[in-house]
N, C-alpha and C positions, 0 to 999 in steps of 0.2 A: 589530912587534916584541914579542915576549911580555916581561911583567914578571917580575923575579926574585922568587922565593918568599921572603915574609916569615921563614918558620921551616919546616926540613926536618927530620926524625928518620930516621935510615938505620939498619937491622938492629939494632935495640934491643932488646937483652936485659936483664933485670931478675929477681931472685930474692930473696922475702924469706921468712924460715925455712925454708928448704930447698926450699921449693915455686917453681915458675918465674910469676912474673906476668905477663910478656911475652917471647915469642922472635921473634926475627926480624921485629920491627916497624917499620914505615916507614911516614910520613905526611908530605904538604905542605900549609902553611897559606898561600894566596896572597893578594895585597892585595885587599880587598874581600869577603874571605871571612866568612860568617855562618852560623856552624857548630853545631849542637847536638851535644853530647857524652853519649851514652847508654849505659846498661847496667845490670846488675843490681846490686844491693846489694853490695859487696865485690868486685866485679867489676876495680876498679883504675882507675876513672874518676879520682878526686883524684890518685891516684898517677901517673897519665899527665899530667895538668894542671902537676903538680909537675917532672916530667921535661921537659916544654915550657918552663916557666919557668926551667927550668936548678938548680930547687932540689934535686932529688935526682936522683944521676948514676947512669946505668945501669952493668951489670957489662961491656957492651960496646955499639959501636955509637957512632954519633956525633950531635950535636945542633947543627945550623948556623942561626945568624940572620944575616939580611942584614946589611951593614955598615950603620951608624947607625940600625939600627931598634933602637926600645924596644920591648921586651915587658914588659906588664904584669901582675900577677897578684893578686888579691883573695884574701888571707890569711885563712882562716877564725877562726884563734885569735892575731891579729896581738900581736906584743911592742911594747907600748908603753913599756918602761922608759926613763927619762930624760925624759919628756914628760909636762907637767903637767896638761895638757887634751886631751880628745878633738880640738879644732882644731889644736893644736900637732902634734900627731901626724900629722894629715891633711894638714898644709901643709908637712911636713917635705919638703926637698928642691925646692919651687916658689922660683921667684924671687918678690921682693916684690909686681911688678906682675901676678902670678899668683895671689897668695894669696887674692884675693877670689873666686875660684872655688870655694874650700873653702865660704864662707858661702852660696853660691848652691846648690851641690850638697845641702849640709847642710838648706837649707831644703825641697828637692824630696824627700830622703828623711827628712826629719823626725828630726834629733837636733840638740842642743844643743851646738855645738862648744866653748862653755864648760864642759861637763860634766868633771868630775874624772875620771881615768882608773882612779883607785883605786878610787871605787866605781860605776863603768860598769857596767852588764849586759853580759852576752856579746851579746846583740842589739846594744847602742849600740856596743859595740867593731867589730861586723862591719859596721855602717853606716859607722863611722868609716872602716874599710878599704876600703869600697867608695867613699866619696867621696874618700879619697885616689887611687885608680885613676882616677875620673872625672875630678877635676881635675888629673892628671898626664896626660891624654890620648896616652897611648901609641898606637904604630902598629898594635899588635895588646895587646888585651883578654884575659885567661883570667879568666872569672868561674866560682865555682864555688860554687854555691847561691845567687845573688845576692838572691831574693825572700825567703830565709828571714827571719824576723822583721821583714818589712816588710808594710805592711797594703796594701790595695787602691789606696788612694789614691797611696802612694810607688810601688806596684807600676805603675802606669799613667804616674808619672813617667819611672821607670827605664826604661819600655817606649818611651817617647816618645823620649829623649835615645839610646836604642840605636837607632832606628827612622833619626834624623837624623844619627846619625856616621859619620863617612868612615873610620874606622878598623876594622880585621878584629877579629873577637870569636870565640873558643869559649866556648860554654855550656854549663854542668850544670845542670839546673834540673829539679824534680818537675812543675812548672807547666806542663801541657799547651798552656793558652791563651797564655802568654808564649812558650813554645817556638813555637807554631804562629805567631805573630805576626811574629817576628824573625829565622827561621832560614832558610837557602836551602840548606844542604847538612846531613847527616846523618854523624857518626862512629859507631860502633856498636862496642863492646865486648863479644864474646861468646867466651868460655872461652880468653882469652888473646890471641885474634884479634881485629885492628881492621880493619873493613870501612867504605867510604866509599861514599856514595849524593849523587848531586847533586840532591837535591831536600830540602828543608825536613821538619822534624817532622811535618807534615800527612800526608806519604806513609809515615812510617816503619813503623808497624804492617803495612802491606800489604806492605811491603817484605821486614820482619822473618819474616813468616807464610809467604811464598813461599820464602823461605831455607829455611824449616824445612821446608816440603812438601818440597822438592827433596832435602834431607838424608834423610828418611824412606823417600822412594821410592829413593834409593841405596844405602841402609840393608839395605831391603828385597829388592832384587835381590843384595846381596850375601850374604844370608843365604839366598837360594835358591841361588846358585851354589854356596855353601860345605856344601849340603846334598846337593845333587847330586853333587859330587866326592867327598864321605864316602859316600856311597852306592856310589859305584863302586869305592873304595877297600876298602868292606867286603866288595863280592861277589867282587871278583876278583884283589886286589892280590897274592896268592901266587904265581899263575899268571903275573903280568905284572910281578913285581918288578924284573927287570933292564931291561926295556924301558922302564918308565913312572915311574923314579926323579924324573925331573924333573916330573913331574905330581902326584907325592906333596910334594915341595917347594912346588911350588905352592899346592898345599891348605894347607899349614903357614903360608905367606905370606899367604894370604885370612884365615886365622884371626887371623895377627897383626896384619893390619889392621883388623879387626872390634875386637881388643882395645885397639887404640891410639886408637880412636873416641873421643871424649871425648863423654858423654851431657850433655845438655843438663840446666840444674838445674830441677825442678820447681818448682810453686809450692807455698807454705806452707798446709799443713791447717788453715786459719784457719774458724771458726763461731764465732758467737755464740748461745748457748743462752737463749732467753726466760725459762726457768725457770717460776714460779707467774707466774699473771696478775694484773695489776696492774685495779684499777677503772678503769671505764670514761674516769672524769675523772680525770688522773693529776695537774694542778695547776690552781688558779683563784687569780687576782690581780685585786684589786679596787683601783683608785685609788693603786697603789705611786707614792712618792714619795721620792726620794732624794738627798741632798747629801753628797760626799765630799770632804775637804779643800778646800771652798769650791767645789767644781765640783759641778753639777748632771747627775746620772746621768739620772733618769725623772722626769717630771711628770704625776701622774694615770695611771698607765700600767694597761689591763686587758688580759688575756690568759687565756684557756681553753687547756689543752694536753689533748688527747684522746688515749687508748691509739691507738699506731701512727702518732701525727704523727711527722714530721721536720724539727724547726724548726733554720733557721739563723741565726745572729746577726751581722751584718756591722757594719763601721763602722770608724773610724780607732783606731790602737792608744792606748790610754789613755781612749779614750772610756766605758768601763766595761760590757763585753759581760759579763766573768766577773763580774764584781760584781751584774749584774743575773741571773745564773744561781743564783748563791749565794743570793740574794733569793727566787727561786722555789722553791730548795730549802729554803728556811729557815735557812739558814747564816748570813744577814746579815740583820738585822732593817731594814726599812723605816723611814724617818722618819714617813711616814704609810701608810695604806693596809693591807689584809689580803691573807696568803697562805693557801690551804687546799690542804693535800697530800691526794693519793688515797689509798685504800687498798692495803695489801699492796705497798707499792713496795720492790723490791731494787736499789740504786744502784751503778753501774759506772764510774770516771773515768778518762778519759785525760787525763794532766796534760802540758802542752806542755814544761813546765820537766823533765819526767822524773825528779821528785823523788822516785818511788818507788822508783826504781833507786839502789843503791848501788855508785859507781863504784869502789871498792875491793874490793869482795866478785866473787865469781866467778859467772857466770850461775848455774852449779849452786845456790850461796848464794843468789843474790836469789830462785831459785825456792823453795828449800828452807827459807827463814826468813819465810814469808809468813802470820802467822794467820789473813789471810782466806781462804787456800787449804787450812787445815787442816794445816799442817806447821811445824815448827820444829828449830832445830838442824841436826844433820847427816843430816835424813832423805833418803832417794834415793827416796822414794815422795812424789808430790802428787795431789790429788784434783782430778782435772780433770771437771768437771760431775757429780760424782758416782761418778764411776770412777777407781779407783786406776791411775796411771800413773807408771812409772820416769821419774826427771826427765830423764835423758839421752835416752830414748825419747820423750819429747814435746818436747824442744828440737831433736830431729831433724824432727819434722813442721813446725817453723818454721825450717827449712834450716840448722840450727846442727849441727857438728860435736861429735865427743866432745872433741877437744882445744880447742876453742872454750868448750865447756861448762865446763872448769876455769880457763880465762883469766879475768883481770879483765873487768869491764863496761868500764872505760875504754879497753880494746882495740880494741873495737867501733868502727864507723863510726856516722855519725847515723843512717842508715837502719837498721842492723842494732840499734841502743838501741830505735827505734820499734818494730821487728819483736818485741824481747823485752818490751817493755812490753805490746804486743798478746797477746803469749802468756801473759804475767799476767793481763791482763783477760780473755780468752776462756776461762781454766780456771774459773772461777767463772760461775755462774749471775746472769743478772740480767734485769730488764724495764724499766730507763730507764738508758739510756746517757748520759754529758757526755763528749764530745769535744772537748778545746779545742786545736787545730791537730793533726789526728791525721795530716795528710798530710806534713808537714814531714820531708824526706830520703828519703821512701819511692820504691823504684823504680816504673816504670809498672805491671810484672805484679802487684806487690802492691796498689798502689793499684786496679787494675782488680779485685780479687778483695775489697778491702775494700769497695770500691762494691757488688758483688754481694751480698755477705752482709749488709750493712746494708739492702737492699732485700728480702732475706728474713727479716730479724729481725721476731720478733713482739711486739717490745716499742717502746719509745720513745727517741726519740734527740733531745737537744738538742746543736746543733753551732757551733762557733765557727771558721770557715776564712776565709782571703782566697784561696784556690784556686776562682777561678772557674767552671771547669770540672767541680771535684767539687762545688761548690754546685749546679751545674744538673742533675747527675746524681745527686742524693741528696736535696735539701730538697725538702718540700712546701710549706714557708712559710717566708718569709723576714722577719726582724725588723731594719729599718734602724735603728740607731743614729746620729744625724745630728749630736748635739753638742746642748748646750744643754738638756738633758732629753727631747729629742726621740726617742721609739722607736716606729715605724712598721711596722704589721704587713702583709705582702704576701702574697699567694698565689704559690706557686711558687718557682723558684730565682730563682739572679742575674739571668738574662736576662729572665724574668719581670718580676722588679723592677724593671729597668730600662725595659722595655717600659710598665708601669704609670704609673712615674713620670714618662716621658718624658725620659729621662736621668738621670744623677745627679749627686750632689755629689762622689763619687770619682773618676770618671775625665775627663780632658779628652779622651780619645778611645777608641773602642771598636777592638779589632784582633785579639780573640779568637776570631774565627771564619774559617775558609777563604773565599776569595774566591765560591768556587762558591756558598755559601750566602748570599750579601748578599742585603738587602731587594729583591724585584723593582721596586717603587716607587723606591727609592732608585738602582737600576740605570736605569731608564726617565729620571728626571729626570736622571742623568748622561750619559746617551748624547743628550738633547736639548740640551745646553748644553755640558757639558766632557767631556773623555775621562776615563776614570777616575782616570788618573794625574794630571791636572789639578785634579780634584774632591778628590782627598786631599791634593795641596799647597796647595789654599784653604783646606783645614781645619787643615793645619799651621802654615800662615804666623802666625796670631796669636800662636801661641806662640812661634815664632823671634824675632817682633817683640818680645814680653815679654821674653823672654830676653836680646836684644840691647840693648832700654832698659836691664835693670838692670845689663848688664855696663858701659855707658857711663855710669851713674850713680857706679857703684863707682869707674871710673876718672878720672871728675871729680873725686871726693872724694879720691883718691890725690892727684890732680895740685896740689888745691888746698892740699897742705902747702909752705908757703914754703921750707921747709928742704929738699926733697926734691931740688932743682935744683942747691943748693950742695952737701950732703953726698954725694949719691947720682946723678951726672949721667947715668951710662950707664944706671940705672933709670928714671930721668926721661924718658930719650929713647925707651927701650923702650916705657914706659906712654903716652906722648904718640903713637908710630906705633901701638900697638895703640888707642888711642883713634880715630884716623883712620879704622883699617881697620873700626872697629865702626860708625862713624857712616856709612861709604860702603855696609857692609854692609845698616846699617837703612834706608837709603834706596831700596837695591836692592829689599829685602824689600817695603817700603811701596809701590814702583811695581808690583810684580808681581803683590801682594795687589789693587792697584787693578784692574789688567788683567783679572785673572781673576774680580774680582767683576762687573765690565761685561759680560764675555764670558757669565758665569752667567746675569746678568739678562737 
């Protein structure tokens, strides 16, 4: 007997600002679904997710959740009014015997539950919202860009948690490796229509391109038919007017059909201009040592940056990646060591905090009040790499319309803000790019384009990113900052770094590549002892055992409170039952690991 769907949307219509976002939209989420929700920036992904969560009411249509099913939504900008700490917010709504889950999730996501909500950064607040959702463990999780503000280690932890969960989830993310590792189906929002494919994100681009090719063929056939019918009308309509009015009406209908077709949104006209050529050696650093707030950033670090290098800095949040880059640029003085900058450097910086954008000013004003672009005040012209352009015309090249040009920046989505910042950056000439988390919130098509133009850029790139796929596509050198002042230089991107290191301290498991590209030696070993599923389970079990052990420890600490039984007998019983269940699960996991280990041997 088929299971009832967890969530169903039927004939949903929604309009914002007079423009329809969705019309006649229907979709179903089944138990066990692992769905990627993809689409261009501004296509309505986050809006659709809020409709699914019941936070945005459609103009018409129905949202139906199965009885007893909890639908959890990770808020991007959660309201924490009334809560003193991030942990208080994350634990709200949980029973006392479940509150320990917040500490466990906080450790994996790397934020302090004791942090004050009034001084917490946007990233810390978002991690608290994600921790709240993970601790609540609803039957359906709606995750909107959960990897933003997470470092690679935390992304790996979250990836493993979602791999092992029994809950269904719908996931919006720009991280291709994350999507490939986790999803089994894809929802694609394209021009107000939602399509579903029963394949994960790994197959999305081939599916999308096939649909677009079929559309192009149908449009070509329609144009040929209109031309043929129009030729017939011109050559003899006066002689056949009475007999062929139906054919004339058919021609009008064909033209109306073509007019009604919604043209696909193009790609932004993105380009970096290398400008004047820098010296062959861009940066030389000798014996850099730096301690900041009692924490060692680097010790005796040497580096030579040559013109044309693409150098990626990777490591946990807070390890000092941005500080090291500022030292290399001469903006922060090292405690010891020497930095020599090359000649004729023209530096452009993409800041992950989007600090260069004024949220209260319009897009037009943000471009027309930039001294680096040679404009100020109410100018309607900007200097784009030496050529004057109208502000609106330039914004259109980055897929903004005239109405958006006069709207405040705060009205933009995260991806649109990133695109606007790229527009500012690309308007000027440079030969040294500093890109600090440039991929956050960008859609797949814009990411593809950014990767392509960085490949063609004649200057030098220093890059901070936690996007493994992006690192593989762009970086020629990776500097791994491993903490305690250790910064090691590796040739190549993320995968090359891992291969040279023989694994890494960031990730417990690697699931960023399609199965078809797995190492042949690993496949052979798997075939000789364990099936692929068994091998994956054997790799997974130590993490499961560690998690169960930690949960048991937390429950034993809770039950050690002598007043728990007398003051909270129901919670005491729940905690006792939970402890027994986890002890049994731990015993089963240990036996399963032993059996698989013996079989592998």
